[in-house]
NUVO-6248 format. One record per residue (C-alpha): residue in one letter; x, y, z. Coordinates in steps of 0.05 Angstrom, whole numbers, plus 5000, padded with zeros to 4 digits. Layout:
# NUVO-6248
+--------+------+------+------+
| residu |    x |    y |    z |
+--------+------+------+------+
|      A |    X |    Y |    Z |
...
+--------+------+------+------+
//
This chain:
# NUVO-6248
+--------+------+------+------+
| residu |    x |    y |    z |
+--------+------+------+------+
|      M | 3513 | 5888 | 1484 |
|      R | 3545 | 5899 | 1418 |
|      A | 3589 | 5843 | 1386 |
|      S | 3636 | 5887 | 1344 |
|      G | 3659 | 5856 | 1281 |
|      G | 3599 | 5817 | 1270 |
|      V | 3534 | 5809 | 1308 |
|      L | 3512 | 5761 | 1251 |
|      S | 3570 | 5714 | 1263 |
|      M | 3554 | 5715 | 1337 |
|      L | 3482 | 5691 | 1324 |
|      F | 3503 | 5627 | 1291 |
|      L | 3510 | 5561 | 1328 |
|      V | 3581 | 5540 | 1344 |
|      A | 3612 | 5498 | 1289 |
|      S | 3607 | 5434 | 1328 |
|      L | 3530 | 5436 | 1320 |
|      G | 3536 | 5431 | 1244 |
|      R | 3491 | 5458 | 1191 |
|      S | 3438 | 5403 | 1194 |
|      E | 3425 | 5410 | 1269 |
|      A | 3420 | 5488 | 1271 |
|      L | 3354 | 5522 | 1279 |
|      P | 3324 | 5545 | 1211 |
|      L | 3337 | 5619 | 1227 |
|      L | 3410 | 5608 | 1245 |
|      R | 3430 | 5554 | 1192 |
|      V | 3498 | 5585 | 1173 |
|      A | 3551 | 5547 | 1211 |
|      G | 3609 | 5584 | 1242 |
|      E | 3642 | 5598 | 1308 |
|      R | 3623 | 5651 | 1353 |
|      S | 3665 | 5714 | 1345 |
|      P | 3718 | 5725 | 1400 |
|      A | 3705 | 5777 | 1456 |
|      P | 3693 | 5842 | 1426 |
|      A | 3758 | 5886 | 1418 |
|      I | 3728 | 5945 | 1460 |
|      E | 3783 | 5942 | 1512 |
|      N | 3787 | 6011 | 1542 |
|      N | 3754 | 6049 | 1485 |
|      T | 3701 | 6088 | 1521 |
|      A | 3667 | 6112 | 1458 |
|      D | 3659 | 6042 | 1429 |
|      Y | 3633 | 6018 | 1498 |
|      I | 3582 | 6071 | 1504 |
|      R | 3560 | 6060 | 1432 |
|      S | 3555 | 5986 | 1442 |
|      C | 3514 | 5991 | 1504 |
|      A | 3465 | 6040 | 1471 |
|      I | 3457 | 5999 | 1407 |
|      D | 3449 | 5933 | 1445 |
|      S | 3395 | 5963 | 1491 |
|      L | 3357 | 5985 | 1428 |
|      S | 3366 | 5916 | 1397 |
|      I | 3343 | 5880 | 1459 |
|      S | 3281 | 5922 | 1462 |
|      A | 3266 | 5914 | 1387 |
|      S | 3273 | 5838 | 1391 |
|      A | 3233 | 5834 | 1456 |
|      K | 3174 | 5872 | 1425 |
|      I | 3172 | 5821 | 1368 |
|      A | 3174 | 5763 | 1419 |
|      L | 3116 | 5794 | 1458 |
|      K | 3073 | 5789 | 1393 |
|      R | 3100 | 5725 | 1366 |
|      A | 3122 | 5677 | 1423 |
|      H | 3079 | 5620 | 1440 |
|      D | 3112 | 5599 | 1506 |
|      R | 3086 | 5639 | 1565 |
|      A | 3157 | 5637 | 1597 |
|      V | 3188 | 5663 | 1532 |
|      R | 3136 | 5721 | 1532 |
|      Q | 3152 | 5737 | 1605 |
|      F | 3228 | 5737 | 1591 |
|      A | 3214 | 5785 | 1533 |
|      Q | 3175 | 5831 | 1578 |
|      S | 3230 | 5830 | 1631 |
|      M | 3282 | 5848 | 1573 |
|      L | 3236 | 5908 | 1557 |
|      N | 3233 | 5929 | 1628 |
|      D | 3306 | 5919 | 1650 |
|      P | 3341 | 5952 | 1589 |
|      D | 3297 | 6014 | 1597 |
|      A | 3317 | 6024 | 1670 |
|      S | 3389 | 6010 | 1650 |
|      K | 3385 | 6056 | 1591 |
|      R | 3360 | 6112 | 1638 |
|      S | 3415 | 6102 | 1689 |
|      F | 3467 | 6097 | 1635 |
|      A | 3441 | 6164 | 1603 |
|      A | 3439 | 6195 | 1671 |
|      L | 3513 | 6172 | 1683 |
|      L | 3534 | 6201 | 1616 |
|      D | 3500 | 6266 | 1630 |
|      S | 3527 | 6275 | 1700 |
|      D | 3598 | 6261 | 1679 |
|      A | 3595 | 6306 | 1618 |
|      F | 3615 | 6253 | 1566 |
|      S | 3613 | 6291 | 1502 |
|      M | 3576 | 6240 | 1460 |
|      T | 3504 | 6231 | 1432 |
|      L | 3477 | 6161 | 1442 |
|      P | 3455 | 6127 | 1377 |
|      Q | 3378 | 6134 | 1368 |
|      S | 3372 | 6069 | 1323 |
|      I | 3407 | 6005 | 1314 |
|      D | 3460 | 5994 | 1264 |
|      R | 3456 | 5953 | 1200 |
|      E | 3480 | 5887 | 1230 |
|      H | 3432 | 5891 | 1287 |
|      A | 3379 | 5909 | 1240 |
|      A | 3389 | 5848 | 1198 |
|      V | 3386 | 5803 | 1263 |
|      I | 3319 | 5836 | 1281 |
|      T | 3292 | 5827 | 1211 |
|      Q | 3313 | 5751 | 1211 |
|      L | 3279 | 5741 | 1278 |
|      G | 3215 | 5776 | 1256 |
|      S | 3210 | 5731 | 1194 |
|      A | 3227 | 5666 | 1233 |
|      P | 3174 | 5611 | 1222 |
|      D | 3122 | 5609 | 1278 |
|      G | 3142 | 5539 | 1304 |
|      D | 3215 | 5557 | 1310 |
|      F | 3205 | 5631 | 1337 |
|      D | 3212 | 5615 | 1411 |
|      A | 3276 | 5575 | 1405 |
|      N | 3304 | 5625 | 1358 |
|      Y | 3288 | 5685 | 1401 |
|      M | 3319 | 5647 | 1463 |
|      Q | 3381 | 5628 | 1427 |
|      Q | 3393 | 5701 | 1401 |
|      Q | 3382 | 5725 | 1471 |
|      M | 3432 | 5674 | 1499 |
|      L | 3483 | 5697 | 1449 |
|      L | 3471 | 5771 | 1459 |
|      N | 3474 | 5764 | 1536 |
|      E | 3540 | 5725 | 1526 |
|      T | 3567 | 5782 | 1485 |
|      A | 3542 | 5833 | 1537 |
|      L | 3577 | 5794 | 1591 |
|      R | 3642 | 5796 | 1554 |
|      L | 3635 | 5870 | 1538 |
|      N | 3618 | 5895 | 1608 |
|      A | 3672 | 5848 | 1641 |
|      T | 3724 | 5875 | 1593 |
|      Y | 3707 | 5947 | 1606 |
|      A | 3699 | 5936 | 1681 |
|      K | 3773 | 5913 | 1681 |
|      T | 3806 | 5956 | 1629 |
|      G | 3759 | 6016 | 1618 |
|      R | 3790 | 6083 | 1620 |
|      D | 3731 | 6118 | 1657 |
|      D | 3719 | 6099 | 1730 |
|      P | 3644 | 6115 | 1731 |
|      L | 3632 | 6073 | 1669 |
|      R | 3677 | 6018 | 1698 |
|      R | 3633 | 6015 | 1760 |
|      Y | 3569 | 6018 | 1715 |
|      A | 3599 | 5958 | 1677 |
|      M | 3615 | 5918 | 1739 |
|      A | 3547 | 5932 | 1769 |
|      A | 3513 | 5908 | 1704 |
|      L | 3547 | 5840 | 1709 |
|      P | 3503 | 5803 | 1758 |
|      S | 3435 | 5819 | 1720 |
|      I | 3468 | 5799 | 1654 |
|      R | 3491 | 5732 | 1684 |
|      Q | 3421 | 5723 | 1711 |
|      R | 3389 | 5739 | 1644 |
|      L | 3438 | 5691 | 1608 |
|      V | 3423 | 5631 | 1655 |
|      L | 3349 | 5643 | 1645 |
|      A | 3357 | 5648 | 1570 |
|      E | 3397 | 5581 | 1571 |
|      R | 3346 | 5547 | 1613 |
|      L | 3288 | 5568 | 1569 |
|      F | 3328 | 5551 | 1505 |
|      H | 3341 | 5482 | 1534 |
|      K | 3269 | 5471 | 1550 |
|      L | 3248 | 5492 | 1480 |
|      H | 3302 | 5455 | 1442 |
|      P | 3335 | 5405 | 1487 |
|      R | 3375 | 5367 | 1435 |
|      L | 3413 | 5432 | 1408 |
|      A | 3420 | 5460 | 1481 |
|      S | 3456 | 5396 | 1502 |
|      A | 3507 | 5401 | 1446 |
|      R | 3523 | 5472 | 1464 |
+--------+------+------+------+
//
């Protein structure tokens, strides 16, 4: 879900890969940002979940149009299906527990820049770039939900975060496998 403090820094390869080995879309070297500082801030958690869901959907729509690999297109389709179901259950949870917060209807500037980068990725690099982006987004989602499940203030949201972990782990494993298949040299250095 959302990497507060820099979605863009999250989408760069770890420094150990170096600039010359990074995929063209993600050339800037840098370390991944630490776990988001969400802790028990419910409003940040809710906002992050909503924005991440919108970002995942936007990038999946691009992948459905541009991906060459059949498995990547299937992954993108599953990302469209899963977040929609998750978004509906999340919205229902927020309504039923009377959280006084309106969910964002669009992505923030950081996520928009990442989506724009993905949309302009060269055709030959698109599939690997998309899968790399999905790996990093799912790693961040895992940290966000695990943190909130442990330290969140609101029990219904803590249960939601805990219940989300298995499917996020499953998406992360699949994204890593697909990325490794598409770009074995970079994936083995990860």
